[in-house]
C-alpha positions as a Markdown table, in Angstrom:
| # | Residue | x | y | z |
|---|---|---|---|---|
| 1 | Met | -17.4 | -0.1 | 2.6 |
| 2 | Leu | -15.2 | -3.0 | 1.5 |
| 3 | Ala | -16.2 | -6.3 | 3.2 |
| 4 | Pro | -14.6 | -9.2 | 1.2 |
| 5 | Ala | -15.6 | -12.8 | 1.9 |
| 6 | Ser | -12.8 | -14.4 | -0.2 |
| 7 | Leu | -9.1 | -13.9 | -0.5 |
| 8 | Leu | -6.5 | -14.9 | -3.1 |
| 9 | Asp | -3.0 | -14.5 | -1.7 |
| 10 | Ile | -0.4 | -14.7 | -4.5 |
| 11 | Gly | 3.1 | -15.4 | -3.5 |
| 12 | Cys | 1.8 | -16.1 | 0.0 |
| 13 | Gly | 5.0 | -17.1 | 1.7 |
| 14 | Pro | 4.1 | -18.3 | 5.1 |
| 15 | Gly | 0.7 | -16.6 | 4.8 |
| 16 | Thr | 1.6 | -13.1 | 6.2 |
| 17 | Ala | -0.8 | -11.2 | 4.0 |
| 18 | Ser | -3.6 | -13.6 | 4.7 |
| 19 | Phe | -3.2 | -13.1 | 8.5 |
| 20 | Ala | -3.1 | -9.3 | 8.0 |
| 21 | Ala | -6.2 | -9.4 | 5.8 |
| 22 | Ser | -8.1 | -11.6 | 8.3 |
| 23 | Ala | -7.4 | -9.1 | 11.1 |
| 24 | Val | -8.8 | -6.3 | 9.0 |
| 25 | Phe | -11.7 | -8.1 | 7.4 |
| 26 | Pro | -13.3 | -10.5 | 9.9 |
| 27 | Asp | -15.9 | -11.7 | 7.4 |
| 28 | Leu | -13.2 | -13.4 | 5.2 |
| 29 | Arg | -14.1 | -17.1 | 5.1 |
| 30 | Ala | -12.4 | -18.5 | 1.9 |
| 31 | Phe | -8.6 | -18.3 | 1.7 |
| 32 | Cys | -6.6 | -19.4 | -1.3 |
| 33 | Leu | -2.8 | -19.2 | -0.7 |
| 34 | Leu | -0.5 | -19.8 | -3.7 |
| 35 | Asp | 3.3 | -19.9 | -3.9 |
| 36 | Arg | 6.0 | -21.8 | -5.7 |
| 37 | Asn | 8.4 | -22.1 | -2.8 |
| 38 | Gly | 8.1 | -25.5 | -1.1 |
| 39 | Pro | 9.4 | -24.6 | 2.4 |
| 40 | Phe | 7.1 | -21.5 | 2.5 |
| 41 | Leu | 4.1 | -23.6 | 1.5 |
| 42 | Asp | 4.9 | -26.1 | 4.2 |
| 43 | Leu | 5.0 | -23.4 | 6.8 |
| 44 | Ala | 1.8 | -21.8 | 5.5 |
| 45 | Gln | 0.1 | -25.2 | 5.8 |
| 46 | Lys | 1.4 | -25.6 | 9.4 |
| 47 | Leu | 0.1 | -22.1 | 10.2 |
| 48 | Ala | -3.3 | -22.7 | 8.5 |
| 49 | Pro | -5.0 | -23.8 | 11.8 |
| 50 | Lys | -4.1 | -20.5 | 13.4 |
| 51 | Leu | -5.4 | -18.6 | 10.4 |
| 52 | Ala | -8.7 | -20.6 | 10.7 |
| 53 | Ala | -8.9 | -19.8 | 14.4 |
| 54 | Gly | -9.2 | -16.1 | 13.6 |
| 55 | Ala | -11.8 | -16.6 | 10.9 |
| 56 | Pro | -15.5 | -17.6 | 10.9 |
| 57 | Ala | -16.2 | -21.2 | 11.9 |
| 58 | Asp | -17.0 | -22.3 | 8.4 |
| 59 | Ala | -13.8 | -20.8 | 6.9 |
| 60 | Ser | -11.9 | -22.8 | 4.2 |
| 61 | Ile | -8.2 | -22.5 | 3.6 |
| 62 | Asp | -6.5 | -23.9 | 0.5 |
| 63 | Val | -2.7 | -23.8 | 0.3 |
| 64 | Ala | -1.3 | -24.9 | -3.1 |
| 65 | Ala | 1.8 | -24.7 | -5.3 |
| 66 | His | 1.5 | -22.4 | -8.3 |
| 67 | Glu | 3.9 | -21.2 | -10.9 |
| 68 | Leu | 3.1 | -17.7 | -12.1 |
| 69 | Ser | 4.5 | -18.6 | -15.5 |
| 70 | Asp | 1.5 | -20.9 | -15.8 |
| 71 | Leu | -0.8 | -18.6 | -17.8 |
| 72 | Gln | -4.0 | -20.4 | -16.8 |
| 73 | Pro | -6.7 | -18.1 | -15.2 |
| 74 | Leu | -6.2 | -17.5 | -11.5 |
| 75 | Pro | -8.9 | -18.4 | -8.9 |
| 76 | Lys | -11.3 | -15.5 | -8.5 |
| 77 | Ala | -11.7 | -13.8 | -5.1 |
| 78 | Asp | -13.2 | -10.6 | -3.7 |
| 79 | Leu | -9.8 | -9.5 | -2.5 |
| 80 | Val | -6.6 | -10.3 | -4.3 |
| 81 | Ile | -3.1 | -9.6 | -2.7 |
| 82 | Ala | 0.3 | -9.9 | -4.4 |
| 83 | Gly | 3.0 | -9.1 | -1.9 |
| 84 | Tyr | 6.6 | -8.7 | -3.1 |
| 85 | Val | 5.8 | -10.7 | -6.2 |
| 86 | Leu | 6.4 | -8.3 | -9.2 |
| 87 | Ala | 10.0 | -7.9 | -8.1 |
| 88 | Glu | 10.6 | -11.6 | -8.7 |
| 89 | Leu | 9.4 | -11.6 | -12.3 |
| 90 | Asp | 10.9 | -10.5 | -15.6 |
| 91 | Glu | 9.3 | -7.7 | -17.5 |
| 92 | Asp | 7.2 | -9.8 | -19.9 |
| 93 | Leu | 5.8 | -12.0 | -17.1 |
| 94 | Arg | 5.1 | -9.0 | -14.9 |
| 95 | Gln | 3.2 | -7.3 | -17.6 |
| 96 | Ser | 1.1 | -10.4 | -18.3 |
| 97 | Leu | 0.5 | -11.0 | -14.6 |
| 98 | Val | -1.1 | -7.7 | -13.7 |
| 99 | Pro | -4.2 | -8.1 | -16.0 |
| 100 | Arg | -4.6 | -11.7 | -14.8 |
| 101 | Leu | -4.6 | -10.4 | -11.2 |
| 102 | Trp | -7.2 | -7.9 | -12.2 |
| 103 | Glu | -9.3 | -10.5 | -14.0 |
| 104 | Ala | -9.3 | -12.6 | -10.8 |
| 105 | Thr | -10.4 | -9.6 | -8.7 |
| 106 | Ala | -14.1 | -9.2 | -7.8 |
| 107 | Lys | -13.8 | -6.2 | -5.5 |
| 108 | Ala | -10.2 | -5.1 | -4.7 |
| 109 | Leu | -6.6 | -5.7 | -5.7 |
| 110 | Val | -3.6 | -4.9 | -3.5 |
| 111 | Leu | 0.0 | -4.9 | -4.8 |
| 112 | Val | 2.9 | -4.5 | -2.4 |
| 113 | Glu | 6.5 | -4.0 | -3.4 |
| 114 | Pro | 9.8 | -3.0 | -1.7 |
| 115 | Gly | 9.9 | 0.8 | -1.1 |
| 116 | Thr | 12.8 | 1.3 | -3.5 |
| 117 | Pro | 12.8 | 3.4 | -6.7 |
| 118 | Asp | 12.5 | 0.2 | -8.8 |
| 119 | Gly | 9.7 | -1.1 | -6.6 |
| 120 | Phe | 7.8 | 2.2 | -7.1 |
| 121 | Leu | 8.3 | 2.1 | -10.9 |
| 122 | Arg | 6.9 | -1.4 | -11.0 |
| 123 | Leu | 3.8 | -0.2 | -9.2 |
| 124 | Arg | 3.5 | 2.9 | -11.3 |
| 125 | Glu | 3.6 | 0.7 | -14.4 |
| 126 | Ala | 0.9 | -1.5 | -13.0 |
| 127 | Arg | -1.2 | 1.5 | -12.0 |
| 128 | Tyr | -1.3 | 2.8 | -15.5 |
| 129 | Ala | -2.3 | -0.6 | -16.8 |
| 130 | Leu | -5.0 | -1.1 | -14.2 |
| 131 | Ile | -6.5 | 2.4 | -14.7 |
| 132 | Ala | -6.7 | 1.7 | -18.5 |
| 133 | Ala | -8.5 | -1.5 | -17.6 |
| 134 | Gly | -11.1 | 0.4 | -15.6 |
| 135 | Ala | -9.8 | 0.1 | -12.1 |
| 136 | His | -10.4 | 2.9 | -9.5 |
| 137 | Val | -7.4 | 3.8 | -7.3 |
| 138 | Ala | -8.2 | 3.6 | -3.6 |
| 139 | Ala | -4.7 | 4.2 | -2.1 |
| 140 | Pro | -2.2 | 5.6 | -1.7 |
| 141 | Cys | -3.0 | 7.8 | -4.7 |
| 142 | Thr | -6.1 | 10.0 | -4.2 |
| 143 | His | -6.8 | 10.3 | -8.0 |
| 144 | Glu | -6.4 | 8.5 | -11.3 |
| 145 | Ser | -4.5 | 11.4 | -12.9 |
| 146 | Ala | -0.9 | 11.0 | -14.2 |
| 147 | Cys | 1.5 | 10.3 | -11.4 |
| 148 | Pro | 3.4 | 13.6 | -10.6 |
| 149 | Met | 6.5 | 11.9 | -9.2 |
| 150 | Ser | 9.5 | 12.9 | -11.2 |
| 151 | Glu | 13.1 | 11.5 | -11.3 |
| 152 | Gly | 14.5 | 11.4 | -7.8 |
| 153 | His | 11.1 | 11.1 | -6.1 |
| 154 | Trp | 9.2 | 7.9 | -5.4 |
| 155 | Cys | 6.2 | 7.0 | -3.3 |
| 156 | Arg | 7.0 | 4.8 | -0.3 |
| 157 | Phe | 6.0 | 4.3 | 3.3 |
| 158 | Phe | 7.6 | 2.8 | 6.4 |
| 159 | Glu | 6.7 | 0.1 | 8.9 |
| 160 | Arg | 8.8 | -0.3 | 12.1 |
| 161 | Val | 9.9 | -3.8 | 12.6 |
| 162 | Gln | 11.2 | -5.0 | 16.0 |
| 163 | Arg | 14.4 | -6.9 | 15.7 |
| 164 | Ser | 15.1 | -10.0 | 17.7 |
| 165 | Arg | 18.7 | -10.8 | 18.9 |
| 166 | Asp | 19.2 | -13.2 | 16.0 |
| 167 | His | 17.8 | -10.6 | 13.5 |
| 168 | Arg | 20.3 | -8.0 | 14.8 |
| 169 | Met | 23.1 | -10.5 | 14.4 |
| 170 | Leu | 22.1 | -11.4 | 10.8 |
| 171 | Lys | 21.8 | -7.7 | 9.9 |
| 172 | Gly | 24.8 | -6.6 | 11.7 |
| 173 | Gly | 22.7 | -3.9 | 13.4 |
| 174 | Thr | 22.7 | -2.6 | 17.0 |
| 175 | Leu | 19.2 | -1.0 | 17.2 |
| 176 | Pro | 16.3 | -3.1 | 18.4 |
| 177 | Phe | 14.2 | -2.1 | 15.4 |
| 178 | Glu | 14.4 | -1.0 | 11.8 |
| 179 | Asp | 12.1 | 1.0 | 9.6 |
| 180 | Glu | 11.2 | -1.1 | 6.6 |
| 181 | Pro | 10.3 | 0.9 | 3.4 |
| 182 | Tyr | 7.5 | -0.5 | 1.3 |
| 183 | Ala | 5.3 | 0.8 | -1.6 |
| 184 | Tyr | 1.8 | -0.3 | -2.4 |
| 185 | Leu | -1.2 | 0.2 | -4.7 |
| 186 | Ala | -4.8 | -0.6 | -3.9 |
| 187 | Val | -7.4 | -0.5 | -6.7 |
| 188 | Met | -11.1 | -1.4 | -6.7 |
| 189 | Arg | -13.8 | -2.4 | -9.1 |
| 190 | Glu | -16.1 | 0.4 | -7.8 |
| 191 | Ala | -15.0 | 4.0 | -7.1 |
| 192 | Pro | -14.1 | 4.2 | -3.4 |
| 193 | Ala | -16.3 | 6.5 | -1.3 |
| 194 | Gly | -14.8 | 9.4 | 0.7 |
| 195 | Arg | -11.5 | 9.3 | -1.1 |
| 196 | Pro | -9.2 | 12.0 | 0.5 |
| 197 | Ala | -8.0 | 15.0 | -1.5 |
| 198 | Ser | -4.3 | 14.5 | -0.7 |
| 199 | Arg | -1.8 | 12.3 | 1.1 |
| 200 | Ile | 1.5 | 13.1 | 2.8 |
| 201 | Val | 4.4 | 11.5 | 0.9 |
| 202 | Gly | 7.3 | 12.7 | 3.0 |
| 203 | Arg | 8.3 | 13.0 | 6.6 |
| 204 | Pro | 6.8 | 16.2 | 8.1 |
| 205 | Val | 9.4 | 18.8 | 9.2 |
| 206 | Val | 8.3 | 20.7 | 12.3 |
| 207 | Ser | 10.1 | 23.5 | 14.0 |
| 208 | Lys | 9.1 | 26.3 | 16.4 |
| 209 | Val | 8.6 | 28.5 | 13.4 |
| 210 | Gln | 6.7 | 26.4 | 11.0 |
| 211 | Ala | 5.5 | 23.0 | 9.8 |
| 212 | Gln | 6.2 | 21.7 | 6.3 |
| 213 | Ile | 4.8 | 18.7 | 4.6 |
| 214 | Ser | 5.1 | 17.2 | 1.2 |
| 215 | Val | 1.7 | 16.5 | -0.3 |
| 216 | Cys | 0.5 | 14.5 | -3.3 |
| 217 | Gly | -2.9 | 14.7 | -4.9 |
| 218 | Ala | -4.8 | 15.4 | -8.1 |
| 219 | His | -3.3 | 18.9 | -7.8 |
| 220 | Gly | 0.2 | 17.4 | -8.2 |
| 221 | Leu | 3.2 | 17.2 | -5.8 |
| 222 | Phe | 4.1 | 20.2 | -3.6 |
| 223 | Thr | 5.4 | 21.4 | -0.3 |
| 224 | Leu | 2.9 | 23.1 | 2.0 |
| 225 | Thr | 4.1 | 25.4 | 4.8 |
| 226 | Val | 2.1 | 26.4 | 7.9 |
| 227 | Pro | 3.5 | 29.1 | 10.2 |
| 228 | Ser | 3.4 | 28.5 | 14.0 |
| 229 | Arg | 1.5 | 31.8 | 14.5 |
| 230 | Gln | -1.5 | 30.1 | 12.9 |
| 231 | Lys | -1.9 | 28.2 | 16.2 |
| 232 | Thr | -4.9 | 25.9 | 15.5 |
| 233 | Leu | -3.7 | 24.9 | 12.1 |
| 234 | Phe | -0.1 | 24.5 | 13.2 |
| 235 | Lys | -1.3 | 22.2 | 16.0 |
| 236 | Asp | -3.2 | 20.1 | 13.5 |
| 237 | Phe | -0.3 | 19.8 | 11.2 |
| 238 | Lys | 2.1 | 18.7 | 14.0 |
| 239 | Arg | 0.0 | 15.6 | 14.4 |
| 240 | Leu | 0.2 | 14.5 | 10.8 |
| 241 | Glu | 2.6 | 11.7 | 9.8 |
| 242 | Trp | 4.0 | 10.3 | 6.6 |
| 243 | Gly | 1.2 | 8.4 | 4.8 |
| 244 | Asp | -1.7 | 10.2 | 6.4 |
| 245 | Ala | -4.6 | 11.1 | 4.2 |
| 246 | Val | -5.6 | 14.7 | 4.6 |
| 247 | Val | -8.6 | 16.8 | 3.4 |
| 248 | Asn | -9.6 | 19.9 | 5.3 |
| 249 | Pro | -6.2 | 20.8 | 6.9 |
| 250 | Ile | -4.7 | 21.1 | 3.4 |
| 251 | Gln | -7.6 | 23.2 | 2.1 |
| 252 | Asp | -7.5 | 25.4 | 5.2 |
| 253 | Ala | -3.7 | 25.9 | 5.0 |
| 254 | Val | -3.8 | 26.9 | 1.4 |
| 255 | Ala | -6.5 | 29.4 | 2.2 |
| 256 | Val | -4.6 | 30.8 | 5.1 |
| 257 | Asn | -1.4 | 31.2 | 3.2 |
| 258 | Gln | -3.1 | 32.7 | 0.2 |
| 259 | Asp | -4.7 | 35.3 | 2.4 |
| 260 | Met | -1.3 | 36.1 | 3.8 |
| 261 | Arg | 0.1 | 36.2 | 0.3 |
| 262 | Glu | 2.8 | 33.7 | 1.2 |
| 263 | Ala | 4.2 | 31.4 | -1.4 |
| 264 | Val | 3.3 | 28.0 | 0.0 |
| 265 | Leu | 3.0 | 25.9 | -3.2 |
| 266 | Lys | 6.4 | 24.9 | -4.5 |
| 267 | Ser | 6.6 | 22.5 | -7.4 |
């Protein structure tokens, strides 16, 4: 199980990723936050005491200015996070940064990008480079095989963000929330234990007659259908959501549909 003690937060902004990582990994005690944006760095420095308050008593937090065009080696850390960074770089700098991030990684590297076709393509490019360098994909992919996403398909997920009054005014929106699409890639030095067979990569469609989910795994990308008359399996599938990792339900559904001679795998 991953239990990092040190974090390198590239393009840290106000420290958002560092706060999130601290909440997930309570043993983090060495934080290095780097960015080139002065106002963001000032805010990250002001928020550093709050970050320290949620970390072990002996935690250290270093907030510093850094230009990614500076090709000097990055500080090493167990966990390295680069959130919404690749989108800001030209192709040459982006291609040079990915191996530098991996070189700085002792245990795990996480890349996060906007959930757009371009954001996904940047991550897929990084995925190929990292696998070639010996990385093991932990998520969202469940394999190191070639990505099965073709033109018109891209891997992304959603996080619901609550809008304040000012946020709604700036966006010109009326709803008190918005679903923010994002894409991500997590790779590790060691092969992750218990990696699922598949992951849901689309919003499940459930009716009284059937449940359909788009699934991606080493087997490729396909749509799986479970009829409502298969009550137990149908009940399980109704609980699944976009982004969920699935193992037995997929295997069970394939077996059920094969026995019924129904065409459930559609490329």
